[in-house]
N, C-alpha and C positions, 0 to 999 in steps of 0.2 A: 379433832382431838387436840388436847394440849400436850406439849412436850412432857409435862409431868405425868400425864396418863400413860404415855408410852414407856417412860422410865419405870413406872410401877409395874407394867407388864413384863418388861425385860428383867427387872430385878426379882420378880417371882420365879423366873427361870434360872437366873444366875445372880444370887444375892452377893452384894459387894464384900461381905465379910468372908467369903470364900476366896477372895483374891490374896495373892502373896503379899507380904508386908512391903516389899520393895516396889510393888506395882502402883499404877495410877489409873484407876478405872472410874467410870461414872460420867457425869456431864462435865466436859472439859471446856466447852465454849458455848455461850449463849444463855438465854433466859428460859426458866422452866415453864413460864406462862405463855411461851410462843405457840401459836396455833400451827399445827402440823397437818398439811394436806398431802405432802409428798416426802417420802423417805428414800434415801440412797444408802445401799449397803455396800461396804467395801472392806477389804482386809486392812488397807492402810489409807490414811487421809493424805495422799500425796498432793503435790501442787496441781497435777492434772485432774485428780478427783475433785479437789476443791473448785477448780475452774469449771468442770462439768456440772457440779452442783449449782454453781452460780448461774451458768447459762441455761440450766434446765429448770430453774425456779424451784429448786429443792428447798425444803424447810428444815430438814434434819438429816445429818449424816450419822450412820451407826457403823463403827469400825471395830475390828478385833484388836488391832494394835493401837495403843494410845498415841494420839498426835502429840500431846504434851507428856513427856515422860520424866525428865529430870527438872530441876529447879529452873525457872525462867526469871531472870533479873530485869529484863527489858522486853517490851513488846513494841517494836518499831519495824520499819521496812529495810533495815540493814541485814536482816537474816532471812533465810528461807522460812523458818518457823514463824517468825514475826509477821512476815508477809501473809502467810496462810491464816494466822489468827485474825489479823486485821481484815483480810478479805471476807472471812466468814462473818465477823461481827458487822462489818459494813453492809453485808447482804442480809443480815438478820438470820443467818443459818446456825442452828445449834449442832454441836458435835459431841457424840456420846461414844465411849469406848467400853467394851466388855472383854477383858483380856484373860488373866489367869482365873478369874471367877468363872468364865465360860470354859476354860481348860479343865477345871476341876469339877465344879457342880453343874455347869451348864450343859455339857454334852459333847465337847470336842472329841475327847479320846473314846468315849462310848460309841459315838457315831463312826469313828474311824475303825474301831474293833468290829462294829456291825458290818461295815462294808467289806472287811476282810473275812467275814463269816466265822469269827472266833467264837468258841463256846466255852462254858465254864469260866467266864471272865471274872477278874477282880482288879482292884486298883493296883497299879504298879508301885507308886510311891504315895502313901497316905500323907496328906498335909493338914487337913482340918475336918474334924467331925465325920470321919469315915469316908471322906472324899479325897481326891488327890490327882496327881499328874499321871497320865498314861493308863493303859490297861494291859493285862497279860492274860492269855488264854490259849486254847488249843484249836488248831485247824481240824476240820472234820477228818481229813486224811493227810498223812505226811507227804510232803512234796520236796523236790529238789530246790535249792536256793534259787536257781535260775527260773524255775517255774513260779516261785513266790514273787520274784522280781517282776515277772511279766504280769502277774495278778495285781500287784501294787500299781503298776503303770495303767492297767485297765480300769480298776475300780476307782482310782483317783484322777483318771484322765490326765496322766502325766506323760510327756514325750520321752523323757530320759530319767533314769535313776542311777545312782552310783552304788556299786555292790562291793562290800568288803567281805571276803571269804571265798571259798571254793564253790563254783557253780553247781557241782554235783553233790554237795553236802545235802543230806536229808534233814529237813527241818519240820517241826510239828508244834512245839511250844513257842508262841510268838508274843513278843512285847511290842506295843505301839505307843509312841509318844509324839504327837503332832508338834511341829515347831522345832525348837532346838533341844535335842535329847542327850547332849553330852553328860549332863548331870545325873542321868539315870542309868548309865552304862553299868556301873558297879551293882546297882540294884537288880538290873536285868540278869546279870551274871549270878548274883546271889539267889535269885528265884529260878535259876536254871533254864532261862530262855535259850532257845536255839538261835533266835534271830531277833534283832531290834529294828523296827521300822520307824524312822524318825527323819530329822534334818540337821543341817549345820554340823556335820561331823568332819573334824579336821584329820589331816594325814596321820598324825601320831595316835589320835584317839582310835581311828579305825584299825591301825596296825596292832595296837595294844589289845583291843577288844578281841580281834581274831585269835591272837596268841593265847588269850584266856578262854577261848572256846565259844565266843559269841560272834556270830556273823551280823553284819549291819547292812540294811538297805537305806541309803540316804535319798529320800524323795524330795529333798529341798524344803526349806522353811515354808515357802508359799504353797508347795505342791499339795500338802495334806491340809493345811490350815484354810485353804480357800473354801473348804466345805462349810465353813462358818456362814458364808453368805446365803447359801441355799437352805441351811438349817434354820437360820433366823427368819428368812423369808417365809418358810413353811409354818414357823411358829407364830409370826405376827399376823399373817393373813386371817387367822381364826379370830383375832381380836380387833382388827383394824379394817372394818368393812369400807369405811369412807376415806381411807388413806391409800394413795398410790405408792407402791413399793417397787423400787428399781434396783437391780443388781448390777454392779460395775466390776467386771472381772478384768483387771488391768494386766493380768498375766504375771509370771515371775519377773523380778527386776533384773534378770540376766538372761542370756541365751548362749547356747553351746554351738560353736562353729567347727 
């Protein structure tokens, strides 16, 4: 298959027009007419991921987070980003990102809500054409915040989470926003969520949310968004019979000691 064929399949699932204005999605490195026999899926195109792709004779890397995000004035070997771009071009590897278009239309939050077994779900923050960031819905049965935290760890296969709120608090209406959810705290409160499951919550954000009645479970940015890889794998295998697809789970970019 050509890279352009795979792009067409991906964009049927997550059209670029659903991405936020500040985002940078799509084919970031390489030629559309590149023949693709092996795909690597990752959350981030780190230097290690790029090297593994080169050593593994990968033709196309598909990531959630864009490798190129802000304006690039020079592409040389003086920077980490420049080195990655050059190494992929020299190896003939294409790199494609599906970020907020996957967060909204693609299925990130819907899959997260499904794993939490939320029912009667709706979009948390509508951004475009009825789609948007996050989901909000009800648990089948109300549980304590501590029980929900254990469930989050289990369904997303996370070793640790950070909990803002009293463990014994009973929660039932749950908002989930994979990635960084600071921007939806007020919306979750407005929609009367008992708890927000997300990542990248700062000290003061957590304190303020609890004082306004919203508990938060911070599962880390990577913790929930890693579901991107398995989701896209399952989606692509139905269309790409002759293409080998590999998942690279590099783990969270930090560890707790």
